Rosetta silent file (secondary structure, phi, psi, omega in degrees, C-alpha in Angstrom):
SEQUENCE: MKLLYCAKPTEEPSIREALPDWDVVCTDAKIAEVTADATVDALCVFVDSGKIDAAGMDKFPNLKLIATRSTGYDHIDLVEAHKRGIVVCNVPTYGVHTVAEFAFALLLALSRKVPEAKERVHSATPFSQEGLTGFDLNGKTIGVVGTGSIGLHAVKIATGFGMRVLAYDVAQNEHVTNLGGQYVPLPELLAHSDVVTLHVPYLPQTHHLLNEDAFLKLKPGAYILNTARGAIIDTEALLHALDSGVVAGAGLDVLENETEMTDSTKKLLTHPRVIVTPHVAFDTQEAIQRILDTTKQNLEAFRMGNPINTVTPQATS
SCORE:     score description
SCORE:     0.000 S_00000001
   1 L     0.000  143.808 -177.804   -0.008    0.011   -0.006 S_00000001
   2 E   -94.108  130.594 -175.780    1.227    3.503   -0.844 S_00000001
   3 E  -121.910  124.071  174.321    1.538    5.949    2.017 S_00000001
   4 E   -96.138  113.194 -171.536    2.035    9.700    1.656 S_00000001
   5 E  -110.570  112.718 -178.949    3.725   10.738    4.901 S_00000001
   6 E   -88.374  110.559 -175.305    3.837   14.479    5.652 S_00000001
   7 L  -160.491  171.301  176.392    6.913   15.073    7.783 S_00000001
   8 L   -72.331  148.772  179.724   10.251   16.870    7.948 S_00000001
   9 H   -56.191  -32.389 -178.853   12.986   15.479    5.679 S_00000001
  10 H   -67.944  -18.292  179.992   15.058   14.559    8.734 S_00000001
  11 H   -86.132  -12.532 -170.998   12.344   12.149    9.855 S_00000001
  12 H   -59.605  -46.201 -179.794   12.303   10.173    6.611 S_00000001
  13 H   -57.224  -44.418 -178.244   14.949    7.498    7.469 S_00000001
  14 H   -70.385  -32.726  178.448   13.242    6.504   10.724 S_00000001
  15 H   -64.785  -48.195 -178.463    9.829    6.480    9.032 S_00000001
  16 H   -64.125  -38.079  179.333   10.991    4.113    6.293 S_00000001
  17 H   -65.778  -37.950 -176.417   12.676    1.858    8.843 S_00000001
  18 H   -75.902  -22.279 -175.017    9.536    1.720   10.964 S_00000001
  19 L  -124.389   64.009 -175.198    7.235    0.940    7.998 S_00000001
  20 L   -67.177  -20.475 -177.286    9.018   -1.600    5.817 S_00000001
  21 L   -93.326    6.578  178.702    5.783   -3.029    4.418 S_00000001
  22 L  -111.179  148.520  171.660    4.544    0.318    3.058 S_00000001
  23 E   -88.445   94.248 -170.977    5.480    2.110   -0.132 S_00000001
  24 E   -92.033  128.941  170.374    6.361    5.371    1.647 S_00000001
  25 E  -119.630  120.078 -176.764    6.555    8.745   -0.067 S_00000001
  26 E  -100.978  146.420  175.964    7.585   11.593    2.273 S_00000001
  27 E  -148.405  147.342  175.432    6.850   15.261    1.774 S_00000001
  28 L  -105.974   10.735  177.594    7.223   18.370    3.859 S_00000001
  29 L   -84.880  156.334  172.639    4.589   20.224    1.789 S_00000001
  30 L   -76.017  155.526 -174.993    1.120   20.970    2.979 S_00000001
  31 H   -55.139  -37.550 -178.677   -1.703   18.903    1.512 S_00000001
  32 H   -63.993  -21.045 -177.721   -2.942   21.890   -0.521 S_00000001
  33 H   -99.072   -7.073 -175.435    0.488   22.027   -2.206 S_00000001
  34 L   -80.690  141.594  179.346    0.887   18.316   -2.894 S_00000001
  35 L   -71.673  139.925  179.470    0.449   17.030   -6.430 S_00000001
  36 L   -59.304  145.579 -176.110   -2.614   14.798   -6.972 S_00000001
  37 L  -152.667  108.643 -177.733   -1.844   11.097   -6.929 S_00000001
  38 L   -74.870   -5.951 -178.979   -4.396    8.373   -7.673 S_00000001
  39 L   -95.950   -3.189 -179.235   -2.066    5.676   -6.324 S_00000001
  40 L   -75.753  125.976  177.741   -2.053    6.909   -2.745 S_00000001
  41 L   -95.978  -29.581 -174.541   -3.886    4.620   -0.329 S_00000001
  42 E  -144.575  146.354  173.595   -3.148    6.445    2.952 S_00000001
  43 E  -112.935  138.768  169.973   -2.165    9.827    4.267 S_00000001
  44 E  -119.054  115.701 -170.461   -0.193   10.370    7.457 S_00000001
  45 E  -129.336  171.785  173.429   -0.518   13.971    8.546 S_00000001
  46 L  -131.010  178.050 -175.797   -0.060   16.308   11.484 S_00000001
  47 H   -63.416  -23.257 -179.609   -1.870   19.471   12.580 S_00000001
  48 H   -94.281   13.190  178.257    0.486   21.590   10.493 S_00000001
  49 H   -83.509   -5.782 -179.151   -0.221   19.666    7.256 S_00000001
  50 L    95.270  173.550 -178.223   -3.108   21.943    6.486 S_00000001
  51 L   -71.688  128.582  175.332   -6.842   21.313    6.252 S_00000001
  52 E   -99.517   87.983 -176.873   -7.794   17.868    4.912 S_00000001
  53 L  -111.961 -165.384 -177.851  -11.107   18.774    3.335 S_00000001
  54 H   -57.913  -41.068 -179.615  -13.013   17.676    0.237 S_00000001
  55 H   -64.315  -39.039  177.704  -10.513   19.414   -2.056 S_00000001
  56 H   -65.737  -42.091 -179.486   -7.637   17.648   -0.347 S_00000001
  57 H   -69.197  -28.808  178.798   -9.325   14.261   -0.538 S_00000001
  58 H   -63.526  -22.866 -179.092  -10.103   14.827   -4.226 S_00000001
  59 L   -72.408  -18.295 -176.106   -6.365   14.702   -4.943 S_00000001
  60 L  -127.507   77.660 -174.385   -6.269   11.084   -3.798 S_00000001
  61 L   -61.315  -17.842  177.896   -9.282    9.269   -5.346 S_00000001
  62 L  -103.477   16.637 -175.936   -8.186    5.902   -3.963 S_00000001
  63 L   -63.754  130.598 -179.661   -7.603    7.193   -0.467 S_00000001
  64 L  -119.711  -19.965 -176.254   -8.679    4.719    2.219 S_00000001
  65 E  -144.790  137.247  166.314   -7.007    6.045    5.434 S_00000001
  66 E  -119.243  114.817  178.144   -6.067    9.337    7.005 S_00000001
  67 E  -108.334  112.159  177.230   -3.818    8.799   10.010 S_00000001
  68 E   -94.743  139.482 -178.615   -3.151   11.946   11.997 S_00000001
  69 L   -88.424   20.379 -179.335   -0.230   11.961   14.361 S_00000001
  70 L  -119.025  164.224  172.583   -2.145   14.248   16.735 S_00000001
  71 L   -78.555  -45.529  177.981   -4.801   13.762   19.359 S_00000001
  72 L   -73.321  151.977 -179.225   -6.950   16.568   17.906 S_00000001
  73 L  -137.904   27.884  179.409   -8.464   16.065   14.469 S_00000001
  74 L   -70.198  -11.198  178.759  -10.173   19.430   13.741 S_00000001
  75 L   -86.368    0.448  178.297   -7.892   19.758   10.692 S_00000001
  76 E  -118.497  133.402  176.610   -9.719   16.824    9.047 S_00000001
  77 L   -81.113   94.730 -175.747  -13.264   17.003    7.661 S_00000001
  78 H   -65.194  -37.281 -179.720  -14.609   13.922    9.370 S_00000001
  79 H   -62.725  -46.348 -179.655  -18.027   14.183    7.726 S_00000001
  80 H   -63.527  -43.686  177.759  -16.500   14.266    4.262 S_00000001
  81 H   -60.094  -43.843 -179.859  -14.173   11.380    5.063 S_00000001
  82 H   -62.288  -41.098 -179.293  -17.052    9.311    6.398 S_00000001
  83 H   -61.344  -33.914 -176.062  -19.081    9.991    3.212 S_00000001
  84 L   -92.446    0.439  179.362  -16.197    8.675    1.125 S_00000001
  85 L    75.296   23.514  179.670  -15.611    5.607    3.299 S_00000001
  86 L   -90.944  125.011  177.637  -12.186    6.875    4.405 S_00000001
  87 E   -76.304  136.846  176.569  -11.038    5.697    7.816 S_00000001
  88 E  -121.285  130.521  175.889   -9.605    8.366   10.112 S_00000001
  89 E  -131.362  157.559 -177.719   -7.455    7.495   13.106 S_00000001
  90 L  -131.905 -174.364  175.611   -5.541    9.540   15.651 S_00000001
  91 L  -112.489   97.711 -171.020   -3.051    9.205   18.516 S_00000001
  92 L   -59.326  -39.974 -179.386   -5.332    9.405   21.549 S_00000001
  93 L  -140.382  123.769  172.400   -2.662    9.978   24.173 S_00000001
  94 L  -148.421  -23.474 -176.992    0.943   10.990   23.738 S_00000001
  95 L  -121.374   31.204 -177.450    1.299   14.320   25.502 S_00000001
  96 H   -53.169  -53.073 -179.952   -0.696   13.819   28.681 S_00000001
  97 H   -80.777  -39.558 -172.681    2.226   14.881   30.894 S_00000001
  98 H   -58.113  -51.346 -177.888    4.018   16.802   28.198 S_00000001
  99 H   -70.566  -40.983  178.432    1.370   19.390   27.368 S_00000001
 100 H   -62.433  -39.189  179.032    0.282   19.863   30.992 S_00000001
 101 H   -65.857  -38.978  178.956    3.888   20.457   32.019 S_00000001
 102 H   -64.972  -36.152  177.325    4.277   23.071   29.283 S_00000001
 103 H   -57.435  -40.616  179.865    1.184   24.908   30.456 S_00000001
 104 H   -76.101  -25.187  171.632    2.874   25.310   33.805 S_00000001
 105 H   -64.601  -40.704  174.669    6.103   26.369   32.108 S_00000001
 106 H   -63.607  -44.851 -178.928    4.127   29.225   30.568 S_00000001
 107 H   -62.687  -42.753  179.659    2.520   29.987   33.907 S_00000001
 108 H   -67.065  -35.231  176.558    5.831   30.091   35.762 S_00000001
 109 H   -65.067  -36.878  178.139    7.325   32.312   33.078 S_00000001
 110 H   -72.151  -46.605 -172.726    4.378   34.704   33.513 S_00000001
 111 H   -68.446  -31.901  179.912    4.246   34.564   37.298 S_00000001
 112 L  -107.840   10.845  174.672    7.991   35.197   37.750 S_00000001
 113 L    53.130   45.591 -178.122    8.413   37.469   34.685 S_00000001
 114 H   -60.344  -44.616  179.881   11.082   35.215   33.234 S_00000001
 115 H   -62.714  -41.095  177.912   11.186   36.827   29.756 S_00000001
 116 H   -63.022  -40.180 -179.894   11.570   40.308   31.275 S_00000001
 117 H   -65.817  -37.039  178.761   14.253   39.049   33.656 S_00000001
 118 H   -64.853  -43.027  177.634   16.187   37.511   30.777 S_00000001
 119 H   -63.851  -35.620 -176.061   16.054   40.798   28.867 S_00000001
 120 H   -60.193  -40.708 -176.731   17.107   42.705   31.935 S_00000001
 121 L   -68.869   -8.440  175.375   20.487   41.002   32.179 S_00000001
 122 L  -105.565   10.390 -178.534   21.286   42.275   28.698 S_00000001
 123 L   -96.636 -175.006  179.088   20.309   45.860   29.567 S_00000001
 124 L   -70.492  -20.050  179.665   22.269   48.799   30.946 S_00000001
 125 L  -121.541   68.823 -166.439   21.182   47.745   34.469 S_00000001
 126 L   -61.365  -26.389 -176.879   21.676   43.953   34.228 S_00000001
 127 L  -116.310   22.854  173.235   21.077   43.100   37.882 S_00000001
 128 L   -79.191  135.870 -179.625   18.337   45.525   38.773 S_00000001
 129 L   -96.644    0.743 -177.642   15.236   43.811   40.202 S_00000001
 130 L   -58.231  126.328  177.767   12.983   46.775   39.648 S_00000001
 131 L    81.313    6.614 -176.229    9.679   45.805   38.073 S_00000001
 132 L  -108.861    9.411  179.129   10.396   42.069   38.212 S_00000001
 133 L   -65.846  128.087 -178.613    8.382   41.169   41.308 S_00000001
 134 L  -104.782 -153.855  177.292    6.238   38.127   40.610 S_00000001
 135 L  -145.462  152.315  178.322    3.675   36.131   42.569 S_00000001
 136 L   -75.050  146.141  169.670    3.451   32.724   44.221 S_00000001
 137 L   -80.871  -32.052  179.620    1.314   29.941   42.742 S_00000001
 138 L   -56.507  128.918  177.705    0.794   28.492   46.227 S_00000001
 139 L    87.308  -10.622  176.273   -2.611   29.512   47.531 S_00000001
 140 L   -79.814  161.008  176.285   -3.888   30.743   44.164 S_00000001
 141 E  -103.071  127.125  177.288   -6.987   29.353   42.462 S_00000001
 142 E  -111.517  134.363  175.466   -6.614   27.712   39.077 S_00000001
 143 E  -103.290  116.924 -178.338   -9.529   26.964   36.790 S_00000001
 144 E   -99.894  110.742 -178.794   -8.944   23.889   34.673 S_00000001
 145 E   -98.744  105.824 -173.527  -11.269   23.921   31.649 S_00000001
 146 L   101.726  111.750 -174.876  -11.366   20.386   30.252 S_00000001
 147 L  -121.085   41.772  170.847  -10.484   17.508   32.519 S_00000001
 148 L   -75.726 -152.039 -174.526   -9.549   14.725   30.154 S_00000001
 149 H   -60.632  -44.429 -178.366   -6.102   13.140   30.327 S_00000001
 150 H   -72.459  -45.709  179.533   -4.145   16.389   29.925 S_00000001
 151 H   -58.938  -40.078  178.715   -6.483   18.426   32.136 S_00000001
 152 H   -63.297  -39.947  178.294   -6.311   15.798   34.861 S_00000001
 153 H   -68.159  -32.512  174.736   -2.524   15.974   34.834 S_00000001
 154 H   -62.937  -38.570  177.210   -2.748   19.762   35.056 S_00000001
 155 H   -61.733  -44.072  178.822   -4.845   19.270   38.184 S_00000001
 156 H   -59.321  -45.222 -179.820   -2.155   16.997   39.644 S_00000001
 157 H   -65.395  -42.817 -178.411    0.561   19.570   38.996 S_00000001
 158 H   -60.204  -41.636  179.243   -1.564   22.393   40.399 S_00000001
 159 H   -66.157  -33.060  177.447   -2.180   20.502   43.645 S_00000001
 160 H   -62.998  -32.578  177.136    1.575   19.956   43.875 S_00000001
 161 L   -81.513   -4.033 -178.503    2.022   23.718   43.841 S_00000001
 162 L    79.863   27.006  179.195   -0.562   24.092   46.593 S_00000001
 163 L   -90.180  150.808  171.530   -3.167   25.653   44.345 S_00000001
 164 E   -83.516  133.408 -174.134   -6.912   25.443   44.830 S_00000001
 165 E  -111.542  123.337  166.474   -8.493   23.736   41.801 S_00000001
 166 E  -107.688  143.908 -176.202  -11.801   24.574   40.165 S_00000001
 167 E  -134.274  150.526  175.507  -12.764   22.457   37.174 S_00000001
 168 E  -139.016  133.097  174.213  -15.231   22.582   34.346 S_00000001
 169 L  -165.461  153.587  176.795  -16.138   19.879   31.831 S_00000001
 170 L   -70.963  -24.777  175.575  -19.273   18.497   30.264 S_00000001
 171 L  -123.785  119.272 -176.275  -18.252   15.094   31.642 S_00000001
 172 L   -80.883  145.995 -177.396  -16.837   15.063   35.147 S_00000001
 173 L  -108.604  118.205 -175.469  -13.784   13.000   36.049 S_00000001
 174 H   -62.536  -25.237 -179.773  -13.906   11.419   39.506 S_00000001
 175 H   -66.477  -29.089  179.164  -10.134   11.540   39.718 S_00000001
 176 H   -66.938  -46.414 -179.809  -10.312   15.362   39.769 S_00000001
 177 H   -69.066  -30.011  177.218  -12.542   15.377   42.845 S_00000001
 178 H   -65.697  -27.510  178.044  -10.375   12.674   44.470 S_00000001
 179 L   -85.639   -0.221 -179.366   -7.474   15.100   44.118 S_00000001
 180 L    99.462    1.519  178.720   -9.443   17.827   45.834 S_00000001
 181 L   -74.751  156.490 -178.047  -10.690   19.628   42.750 S_00000001
 182 E  -125.672  123.168  176.679  -14.181   21.076   42.685 S_00000001
 183 E   -79.562  131.938  177.625  -16.452   21.058   39.573 S_00000001
 184 L  -138.699  161.306  172.881  -18.324   24.316   39.048 S_00000001
 185 L   -61.924  155.369 -176.756  -20.181   25.916   36.121 S_00000001
 186 H   -58.477  -42.317  179.192  -17.921   27.796   33.733 S_00000001
 187 H   -59.603  -37.034  179.171  -19.117   31.290   34.784 S_00000001
 188 H   -68.463  -40.127  177.867  -18.279   30.454   38.417 S_00000001
 189 H   -59.092  -47.174 -176.746  -14.864   29.106   37.429 S_00000001
 190 H   -64.123  -38.123 -175.490  -14.117   32.287   35.521 S_00000001
 191 H   -70.616  -24.005 -171.791  -15.275   34.539   38.367 S_00000001
 192 H  -116.698   -1.416 -174.759  -13.067   32.899   41.016 S_00000001
 193 L   -93.418  134.435  173.501   -9.898   31.767   39.182 S_00000001
 194 L   -82.434  -26.249  178.409   -6.592   33.571   39.348 S_00000001
 195 E  -136.327  135.721  173.766   -5.411   31.415   36.440 S_00000001
 196 E  -120.501  122.324  179.990   -7.503   29.723   33.704 S_00000001
 197 E  -118.388  132.803 -173.573   -5.907   26.926   31.706 S_00000001
 198 E   -98.547  126.210 -178.727   -7.602   25.424   28.649 S_00000001
 199 L  -141.408   35.037  177.191   -7.480   21.700   27.917 S_00000001
 200 L   -99.246  154.182  172.864  -10.637   21.093   25.829 S_00000001
 201 L   -73.170  160.294  176.041  -10.657   19.817   22.247 S_00000001
 202 L   -86.057  112.340  178.684  -11.644   22.193   19.456 S_00000001
 203 L  -134.943  169.422  177.394  -15.219   21.425   18.482 S_00000001
 204 H   -54.939  -33.244 -179.684  -18.149   23.573   17.349 S_00000001
 205 H   -72.227  -21.397 -178.747  -19.200   23.715   20.991 S_00000001
 206 H  -106.179    1.754  177.039  -15.846   25.052   22.104 S_00000001
 207 L   -62.160  125.134 -179.025  -15.287   27.587   19.326 S_00000001
 208 L    52.720   42.596  175.113  -14.632   30.952   21.066 S_00000001
 209 L   -57.277  -39.197  171.485  -15.419   29.409   24.416 S_00000001
 210 E   -97.333   96.460 -179.213  -13.584   32.370   25.869 S_00000001
 211 L  -118.882 -168.875 -177.053  -15.346   35.217   24.093 S_00000001
 212 H   -56.070  -44.216  179.030  -16.344   38.739   25.025 S_00000001
 213 H   -63.131  -42.384  179.785  -19.096   37.559   27.312 S_00000001
 214 H   -63.942  -40.668 -179.263  -16.813   35.091   29.082 S_00000001
 215 H   -68.513  -26.147  175.144  -14.134   37.733   29.687 S_00000001
 216 H   -66.780  -26.284  179.795  -16.791   39.965   31.283 S_00000001
 217 H   -87.478  -11.911 -172.764  -17.319   37.172   33.835 S_00000001
 218 L   -70.634  142.378  175.157  -13.551   36.715   34.428 S_00000001
 219 L   -62.758  124.111 -179.888  -11.949   37.651   37.727 S_00000001
 220 L   -57.007  134.430  179.603  -10.071   40.917   37.067 S_00000001
 221 L    86.279   13.404  178.439   -6.308   40.357   36.910 S_00000001
 222 E   -77.908  160.620  176.905   -6.534   36.682   35.968 S_00000001
 223 E  -109.703  144.971 -179.082   -4.022   34.917   33.706 S_00000001
 224 E  -115.119  133.468  176.224   -5.003   32.825   30.685 S_00000001
 225 E  -121.600  134.092  175.621   -3.154   29.714   29.418 S_00000001
 226 E  -137.177  107.910  172.219   -3.920   27.950   26.136 S_00000001
 227 L  -116.531   16.565 -176.776   -2.071   24.846   25.023 S_00000001
 228 L   -96.755  -90.277  176.679   -5.143   23.311   23.373 S_00000001
 229 L  -138.551  144.168 -172.440   -6.386   24.978   20.170 S_00000001
 230 H   -63.429  -41.736 -172.621   -6.191   28.653   19.215 S_00000001
 231 H   -76.559    4.626  170.089   -9.813   29.179   18.181 S_00000001
 232 H   -70.207  -22.106  176.850  -11.069   28.277   21.653 S_00000001
 233 E  -109.988  132.083  171.388  -10.264   31.885   22.418 S_00000001
 234 L   -74.557  108.352 -173.116  -11.755   34.851   20.558 S_00000001
 235 H   -56.917  -45.654 -179.184   -8.564   36.768   19.746 S_00000001
 236 H   -61.890  -40.129 -178.982  -10.218   40.187   19.557 S_00000001
 237 H   -67.259  -38.691  176.793  -11.975   39.625   22.876 S_00000001
 238 H   -63.582  -46.114  179.310   -8.667   38.567   24.479 S_00000001
 239 H   -59.040  -43.390  178.226   -6.883   41.649   23.201 S_00000001
 240 H   -61.769  -40.799 -178.419   -9.642   43.858   24.562 S_00000001
 241 H   -68.291  -36.776  176.088   -9.464   42.067   27.945 S_00000001
 242 H   -65.040  -48.366 -176.328   -5.683   42.550   28.008 S_00000001
 243 H   -67.248  -30.548 -179.564   -5.908   46.239   27.161 S_00000001
 244 H   -84.220  -10.067  179.630   -8.638   46.832   29.722 S_00000001
 245 L    86.596    1.547  176.629   -6.626   45.067   32.443 S_00000001
 246 L   -64.961  -41.656  174.484   -9.189   42.309   33.007 S_00000001
 247 E  -100.748  122.983 -178.016   -6.571   39.798   31.839 S_00000001
 248 E   -76.658  -30.147 -179.522   -3.197   40.394   33.533 S_00000001
 249 E  -175.573  164.796 -178.819   -1.303   38.167   31.094 S_00000001
 250 E  -143.682  142.502  174.318   -1.559   35.207   28.774 S_00000001
 251 E  -116.324  112.707 -170.397    0.586   32.234   27.864 S_00000001
 252 E  -125.150  115.995  173.202   -0.354   30.936   24.423 S_00000001
 253 L   -92.969  -10.146 -179.935    1.164   27.982   22.621 S_00000001
 254 L  -135.622  146.780 -179.897   -1.602   28.113   20.028 S_00000001
 255 L  -127.481  157.093 -179.211   -3.220   31.018   18.192 S_00000001
 256 L   -62.168  -36.335  179.963   -6.502   31.350   16.346 S_00000001
 257 L  -126.071   71.144 -175.599   -4.764   32.117   13.073 S_00000001
 258 L   -65.431  -28.572 -177.995   -1.379   30.407   13.355 S_00000001
 259 L   -99.844    1.473  179.941   -0.764   30.357    9.636 S_00000001
 260 L  -124.160  121.672 -179.201   -2.044   33.875    8.959 S_00000001
 261 L   -84.496   73.134  178.727   -0.193   36.948   10.222 S_00000001
 262 L   -75.854  167.177  177.800   -3.335   38.970   10.872 S_00000001
 263 H   -59.665  -39.394  178.292   -3.289   42.315   12.681 S_00000001
 264 H   -65.349  -39.151  176.777   -4.662   40.599   15.768 S_00000001
 265 H   -62.662  -44.370  179.720   -1.945   37.963   15.653 S_00000001
 266 H   -58.698  -40.019 -179.567    0.721   40.636   15.333 S_00000001
 267 H   -64.891  -39.817  176.696   -0.708   42.441   18.393 S_00000001
 268 H   -64.062  -43.740 -177.368   -0.519   39.239   20.451 S_00000001
 269 H   -63.173  -26.509 -177.400    3.034   38.533   19.356 S_00000001
 270 H  -108.526    1.567 -178.055    4.181   41.969   20.470 S_00000001
 271 L   -68.443  133.181 -175.040    1.985   42.451   23.529 S_00000001
 272 L   -68.537  -15.081 -179.088    4.161   43.038   26.596 S_00000001
 273 L  -114.144   22.591  179.688    2.032   40.776   28.838 S_00000001
 274 E  -127.084  132.346  172.048    1.674   37.851   26.447 S_00000001
 275 E  -106.890  122.387  177.482    4.063   34.945   25.900 S_00000001
 276 E  -116.560  129.888  174.448    3.507   33.182   22.564 S_00000001
 277 L  -120.691  155.633 -168.800    5.289   29.958   21.628 S_00000001
 278 L   -86.203   58.328  175.274    5.056   28.207   18.226 S_00000001
 279 L    56.073   55.136 -177.205    2.805   25.218   19.077 S_00000001
 280 L  -117.058    9.944 -176.790    5.545   23.266   20.815 S_00000001
 281 L   -59.774  -28.215 -178.057    3.779   22.056   23.973 S_00000001
 282 L   -83.287  -11.787 -160.870    3.828   18.480   22.565 S_00000001
 283 L   -88.399   78.959  170.481    7.452   18.620   21.471 S_00000001
 284 L  -126.730  161.208 -179.696    9.568   16.430   23.704 S_00000001
 285 H   -57.701  -41.255 -177.435   11.683   13.416   22.775 S_00000001
 286 H   -69.431  -41.297 -179.025    9.434   11.104   24.739 S_00000001
 287 H   -68.879  -40.000  179.541    6.206   12.408   23.284 S_00000001
 288 H   -61.748  -39.386  176.430    7.462   12.269   19.744 S_00000001
 289 H   -63.422  -41.781  177.426    8.484    8.650   20.236 S_00000001
 290 H   -62.573  -38.516  177.240    5.015    7.855   21.592 S_00000001
 291 H   -60.883  -48.522 -178.500    3.499    9.517   18.519 S_00000001
 292 H   -64.131  -39.995 -179.892    5.616    7.487   16.148 S_00000001
 293 H   -63.034  -45.923 -178.778    4.978    4.224   18.016 S_00000001
 294 H   -70.072  -37.776  177.916    1.193    4.698   18.010 S_00000001
 295 H   -62.579  -40.806  176.145    1.140    5.870   14.402 S_00000001
 296 H   -61.008  -44.915  179.142    2.999    2.724   13.351 S_00000001
 297 H   -60.163  -43.817  179.540    0.469    0.637   15.269 S_00000001
 298 H   -59.242  -46.768 -178.482   -2.396    2.537   13.607 S_00000001
 299 H   -65.661  -45.065 -179.076   -0.987    2.001   10.103 S_00000001
 300 H   -66.480  -39.897  177.860   -0.193   -1.640   10.635 S_00000001
 301 H   -62.484  -40.879  178.037   -3.605   -2.379   12.186 S_00000001
 302 H   -66.255  -44.628  179.918   -5.291   -0.788    9.157 S_00000001
 303 H   -57.830  -33.381 -179.434   -3.065   -2.714    6.721 S_00000001
 304 L   -86.332   -0.189  177.660   -4.086   -5.935    8.503 S_00000001
 305 L    86.892   12.972  178.849   -7.754   -5.044    8.241 S_00000001
 306 L  -131.393   76.363 -176.329   -8.374   -4.153   11.895 S_00000001
 307 L   -58.870  143.099  178.392   -8.312   -0.376   12.245 S_00000001
 308 L  -129.286  162.786  178.950   -7.705    1.021   15.735 S_00000001
 309 L    55.727   38.274  179.998   -7.963    4.495   17.314 S_00000001
 310 E   -80.195  147.432  176.105  -10.578    5.497   14.787 S_00000001
 311 L  -123.206  150.806 -175.350  -12.570    8.717   15.037 S_00000001
 312 L  -133.833  166.320  177.221  -15.928    9.463   13.447 S_00000001
 313 H   -55.460  -33.568 -178.364  -18.181   12.493   12.917 S_00000001
 314 H   -64.907  -21.154 -179.221  -20.220   11.361   15.922 S_00000001
 315 H   -67.779  -15.508 -179.114  -17.120   11.877   18.117 S_00000001
 316 H   -97.224    1.444 -177.423  -17.587   15.670   17.780 S_00000001
 317 L   -84.295    0.000    0.000  -21.173   15.723   18.986 S_00000001
C-alpha cells in the first residue's frame, strides 16, 4: 500500500525503517500544495499539514485512510471522510504529561516574569530587580477547563504547587474530585480563578469558548493559558481584555490564526504581557516517540484489516 507521509525530511529514514511493508513517499509540503496522486492509499498527517477537506481528498481518489499523528483532528473534515468511506485514526494519548507540564512552564514564566528578567540581564542595568516582582502559585486558584487526560494531569501539577483547583467539563472525572478539585459551572470558574488553563478539544461547541461575554465574567487580573487549540479563544476579545486590564497576562502555545499573520496575531506577538510559543507544547523526545509508536500501530492495524484508534463524525457531537 502506498503511504504519503507528511513530515520533515530529517524524519524520513526512521519512518521508512519503521514501516518496511509500506510504499512510503515523504513530503514536507502541506496537503494543498501536494500534487494529486491516484495511487495513494493512505495519508499520514499532522496538525500543520493543512486542512484535509473535500478538495484535499479529491487529490487522492483511492484514499482509504487518514492517520493523523495528533490527538486533535479538527484539521480533518470527518463528515466528508465518512461519506467517502475513508477511515480516520488519531493518537489518543501522547502528550498527557508533556502538554500539561508546558502549560505550567508558561505559567511560571508569567508569574515570575522570566522573559523580562532575561532581557534585563542584557540591559544597561543587568542586575536591577525593579519591576520584576512576581507572585506565588501556592494559595492561588486555578480553573482547569477540560479535565480529560491532559487536564487531569494539570490538576495533579496544580495541587503539587498548593493551588486550589476549580474544574469545568461536560463530563466530570472522579479523579479530579479525588485530588481535591471542585467542579463548578464555567461562569463560576471564571469569576473565582486567578489562572484559567484550557485543555478542551476544538469542536463547534468550544469555538470561542472564551469570548467577550466570558471575559466579562472573568476575575479581574486573571491569567489565561492555552495549550489546546487557538480558536477556543476569541482573539479580539482577548486583546480587549488585556488592554482593559481584565486579563493580567496570557501564555499561548496556540493561536486562532497560526498560519495567517493577521493584525490581531501581530498584536498578540508583540503584547508586553503575552508569551507566545510556536505550538511546541507536545514537542519532547518522549512524546514524539510515543506519537511514532502509536502511528506505526495505527497504520499496521489498518493494513491488516483491523483499524484502531478510529474517530468518526459522531465523536464531535
